[in-house]
C-alpha positions in Angstrom: -61.1 48.6 26.6 -58.5 47.4 29.1 -59.6 46.6 32.6 -57.2 49.2 34.0 -56.0 51.4 31.2 -52.9 53.4 31.7 -54.0 56.9 30.9 -50.8 58.6 29.6 -50.7 62.3 29.1 -50.9 63.4 25.5 -48.5 65.9 23.9 -50.0 69.1 22.7 -48.8 72.4 21.3 -48.8 75.5 23.5 -52.1 77.3 23.7 -53.2 80.4 25.6 -53.8 78.2 28.7 -50.9 78.4 31.2 -48.8 75.4 31.8 -50.1 75.2 35.4 -53.7 75.3 34.3 -53.0 72.6 31.7 -51.5 70.4 34.4 -54.4 70.9 36.7 -56.8 70.2 33.8 -54.9 67.0 33.1 -55.4 65.9 36.7 -59.2 66.5 36.3 -59.3 64.6 33.0 -57.4 61.7 34.5 -59.9 61.5 37.4 -62.8 61.8 34.8 -61.3 59.0 32.7 -60.9 56.7 35.7 -64.3 57.3 37.2 -66.2 57.0 33.8 -64.0 54.1 32.5 -62.9 56.0 29.5 -60.2 55.2 26.9 -59.6 58.9 26.2 -60.5 62.2 27.8 -59.2 65.5 26.2 -59.9 69.2 26.1 -59.5 71.2 22.9 -60.3 74.8 22.1 -62.7 75.8 19.3 -59.8 76.1 16.8 -58.8 72.5 17.4 -55.8 73.2 19.6 -55.2 70.5 22.2 -55.1 71.9 25.8 -54.8 68.7 27.8 -55.7 65.1 27.6 -55.1 61.5 28.7 -55.5 58.4 26.7 -54.9 54.6 26.9 -54.4 54.4 23.2 -50.8 54.9 22.1 -51.6 55.5 18.5 -53.6 58.7 19.0 -52.8 61.5 16.6 -53.6 64.5 18.9 -53.5 67.1 16.1 -56.1 65.1 14.0 -58.3 64.4 17.1 -58.3 68.1 18.1 -59.2 69.3 14.6 -62.0 66.7 14.2 -63.4 67.5 17.6 -63.6 71.2 16.8 -65.1 70.5 13.4 -67.7 68.0 14.7 -68.8 70.3 17.5 -69.0 73.3 15.1 -71.1 71.3 12.7 -73.4 70.3 15.6 -73.8 73.9 16.6 -74.6 74.9 13.0 -77.2 72.1 12.8 -78.8 73.2 16.1 -79.1 76.8 14.9 -80.6 75.6 11.7 -83.2 73.7 13.7 -84.0 76.7 15.9 -81.9 75.9 18.9 -79.9 78.8 20.3 -77.1 76.6 21.5 -75.9 73.0 22.0 -74.3 71.8 25.2 -73.4 68.2 24.5 -73.7 65.4 22.0 -73.3 61.6 22.1 -72.3 59.4 19.1 -72.5 55.6 19.1 -70.2 53.6 16.8 -69.5 49.9 16.4 -67.1 49.8 19.3 -67.1 53.1 21.1 -69.3 55.9 22.5 -68.0 59.3 21.6 -69.1 62.1 23.9 -68.7 65.8 23.3 -69.5 68.6 25.8 -69.1 72.4 25.7 -66.8 73.7 28.4 -67.2 77.5 28.8 -67.3 79.7 25.7 -64.1 78.4 24.2 -63.4 74.7 25.0 -64.8 71.3 24.2 -64.5 68.1 26.3 -64.1 64.8 24.5 -64.7 61.4 26.2 -64.3 58.1 24.4 -65.7 55.0 26.2 -66.4 51.4 25.3 -69.9 51.0 23.6 -71.1 48.7 26.4 -70.6 51.4 29.0 -73.9 53.3 29.5 -73.7 56.8 28.1 -75.5 58.1 31.1 -72.4 57.4 33.3 -70.2 59.4 30.9 -72.7 62.3 30.9 -73.0 62.3 34.7 -69.2 62.3 35.3 -68.7 64.9 32.6 -71.3 67.2 34.2 -69.4 66.9 37.5 -66.1 68.2 36.1 -67.6 70.7 33.7 -67.8 73.5 36.3 -64.2 73.0 37.7 -62.8 72.7 34.2 -64.5 75.9 33.0 -63.4 77.8 36.0 -59.8 76.5 35.6 -59.5 77.3 31.9 -61.0 80.8 32.3 -58.5 81.7 35.1 -55.9 83.2 32.8 -58.4 85.4 31.0 -59.9 86.6 34.3 -56.4 87.3 35.7 -55.5 89.4 32.6 -58.8 91.3 32.8 -58.2 92.0 36.4 -54.7 93.2 35.7 -55.9 95.6 33.0 -58.8 97.0 35.1 -58.4 100.6 36.5 -58.6 99.2 40.0 -55.4 97.3 39.5 -53.3 100.3 38.7 -50.6 101.1 41.2 -51.8 103.8 43.7 -49.6 106.9 44.0 -47.4 107.0 47.1 -49.0 108.8 50.1 -48.1 112.4 50.7 -45.3 113.2 53.1 -46.4 114.9 56.4 -45.8 118.7 56.4 -42.4 119.8 57.9 -42.4 120.8 61.6 -41.9 124.5 62.3 -39.0 124.4 64.7 -39.6 128.1 65.6 -42.7 127.1 67.7 -41.9 125.6 71.0 -42.8 121.9 71.1 -44.2 120.3 74.2 -41.7 118.0 75.9 -42.6 114.4 76.1 -44.1 113.2 79.3 -41.7 111.4 81.6 -42.9 107.8 82.1 -43.6 106.9 85.7 -40.7 105.2 87.4 -41.2 101.7 88.5 -39.8 100.1 91.7 -36.1 99.8 91.8 -34.6 96.7 90.3 -33.5 94.4 93.1 -29.9 93.3 93.0 -28.0 90.5 94.6 -28.8 86.7 94.8 -32.5 87.3 95.5 -32.9 88.8 91.9 -32.1 85.6 90.0 -35.0 83.8 88.3 -35.7 80.1 88.0 -34.4 78.2 85.0 -38.0 77.9 83.6 -38.6 81.7 83.3 -35.3 83.1 82.0 -36.0 82.9 78.2 -36.0 86.5 76.9 -38.1 87.4 73.8 -40.6 84.6 74.0 -44.2 85.9 73.8 -45.7 82.4 73.3 -44.3 79.0 74.1 -45.7 76.0 72.2 -45.1 72.6 73.6 
């Protein structure tokens, strides 16, 4: 792994995640990759679609990576169920050169981190746990917004009723006459100083 890899954003097809959410997820992944010294950090959905990712390897085929990540995690979930586990949150695989880390993010997404084998897997797990919550909240924002928009509370309220018309045949009380203040002085003595003649200023700052 390079000492200071340039984590370039990966290209991916459009998914149900908004462009803004994908950009923010990419920022989190870039931070995750830098802190955990990863060669690659990506988020895919369970169907294998790439959501966001950064990598220092220029030869990465994102379509293949996404499909394999989804397949590998699906196989791990099936194995866990077969062994009596209700769910699986993460898995770590050690190869000849790399450590491959997978973690479930919310109900739909999977985080992939690839690090040099010499890097302790505990560091990757710790950093992944730190961003799992923010990533899950970020990627579920669109669904939450759609659910809120479809809820009955979000329907537009009817306009308020107009007040009843006034019956002009009934004598209306005349408005009270405001008290008269002292007469306004005129002449030279009525002029103000230059610091107090700014009309319309309620507050002055600075």
